[in-house]
Steps between C-alpha positions, in 0.01 A plus 500: 500500500629683806479843654724756324520297177500715187278383213393623162122485529203570277309757705122517447334783310292748699305738277548871578773423750853628545605163639766334290381218275645250256843340539684669787755400759355448847634412842315241709426646844259242644644263758635157410226304681229682305700461177521123551131447576308745284479561126497875580816689586546865590736698276633852462544609137828655386568765238818624339357854494693643791315798642329617816777398737326722756222245553559253785321232297752518212804278562804496272632151416821430306655174375389169652378377162353827376638617164434864590474698820135481600251663733274282715164674529363374831178703461413266210539180706251243371389137522599300194428145391840329501424360152551857369869478590680430173857436624723581794757773439672514836469533876551793737774375731614829651357557846490879448285460186268253677462741794434793265223303325341410833517865607342609169212255552456615861491863383235414240285321758550769764692269732829692502 
């Protein structure tokens, strides 16, 4: 499991939350050293509901293993036990997409 891998993952249920749950595609954003040595990874959930392009934390991703154009929602970044990853669906190879994800995470954390 490496940074920018795309997985179908079983996201945990949070009662009374707008956070996505159940089987969803996610992108791994934690670094490769952490991914190799910890059962927890950090992921950003994706959705095929394409809206709110005006938010700097919403990043459009196309192709690269995804069946549909998808929106990475960096404001919903979360730790996830790697055992919740069901299967790999692809990898984000394009530098521009990787940079956009990093920028979305920085914007969410107030680092941009």
